C-alpha positions in Angstrom: 117.6 82.3 115.5 113.8 82.6 117.1 109.9 82.0 115.7 106.3 83.0 116.6 104.3 81.0 115.2 100.4 81.4 114.0 97.5 79.3 113.0 99.5 79.4 108.7 102.3 81.2 109.1 106.2 80.7 111.0 108.3 83.9 111.2 111.6 83.7 112.2 113.3 86.2 112.7 117.1 87.4 113.6 118.4 90.8 114.8 121.3 91.9 113.1 124.4 92.5 114.9 124.9 96.6 116.2 128.5 96.6 113.6 125.4 95.4 110.3 123.0 98.3 111.8 124.7 100.5 110.7 124.7 99.7 106.8 121.7 98.8 106.5 119.4 100.6 108.2 115.5 99.0 108.1 114.0 95.6 108.6 114.1 93.2 105.6 111.7 90.1 104.8 111.8 86.5 102.8 108.6 84.8 102.2 108.0 81.1 101.5 104.9 80.2 100.6 105.4 76.8 98.8 103.3 74.7 96.1 102.6 71.7 97.7 100.3 73.9 100.1 99.2 75.7 97.9 98.8 74.1 94.0 98.3 78.0 92.3 100.1 80.7 91.7 97.8 82.9 91.4 96.8 82.3 95.1 101.2 82.1 96.4 100.9 85.4 94.7 98.3 86.6 96.7 99.7 85.9 99.4 102.7 87.0 99.1 101.8 90.6 98.5 99.6 90.5 101.8 102.6 89.4 103.6 104.8 91.7 101.7 101.9 94.7 102.2 101.7 94.2 105.8 105.6 94.7 106.3 105.4 98.5 104.2 103.0 99.5 106.6 104.9 97.8 109.9 108.7 98.5 108.5 109.3 101.9 110.2 108.8 100.1 113.9 111.0 97.2 112.5 114.5 98.9 113.2 117.6 96.3 111.5 116.1 93.0 112.0 116.3 90.3 109.1 112.7 87.8 108.8 111.3 84.9 107.1 107.7 84.9 107.0 107.0 80.7 106.1 103.9 79.6 105.5 103.4 76.2 107.6 100.0 74.3 106.6 97.8 74.9 104.1 94.6 77.4 104.0 91.0 76.4 103.8 89.9 79.5 102.2 92.1 82.4 100.9 90.3 85.3 103.6 92.4 88.0 102.9 91.9 89.9 106.5 92.3 86.7 108.1 95.4 86.0 106.5 96.0 90.4 107.2 95.0 89.6 110.7 97.2 87.3 111.5 100.5 88.7 110.0 100.1 91.6 112.0 99.8 89.5 115.0 103.0 87.3 114.6 104.9 91.1 113.3 103.8 92.2 117.3 104.7 89.6 118.4 107.7 89.2 117.4 108.6 93.0 118.2 107.4 92.6 121.5 109.8 89.6 122.1 112.6 91.4 121.2 111.3 94.5 123.7 111.7 92.0 126.1 115.0 90.3 125.1 
C-alpha cells in the first residue's frame, strides 16, 4: 500500500490486481474522519461530503484503484475551498505516481 500526504489528509491507495479489474471497474473510496480531530458531527460530515464530491468529479481518471482518505491533523478552520484543493492535489499526485510506476 502506498500513501500520499498533504497538509491535513493522507491518501492511502492500492492498485487492484488484473484479475479483479475485470470484475469491478472503477475506483473505490474509503474515508476516516476521527472524532478526536473534529468533535462536531456536522463538521465531520462536511469534510466527508467535500472528499466524496472531489472523488466523484475525478473518478473517471482513477480506474481500478482502492483508496482511503484519512484526516491526519486537526484543521484550524473548515474552509471548503482549501480542503477541496488539497484533495484534488492528492488525487493528482496519486495518479501521477501510478503513471510513473
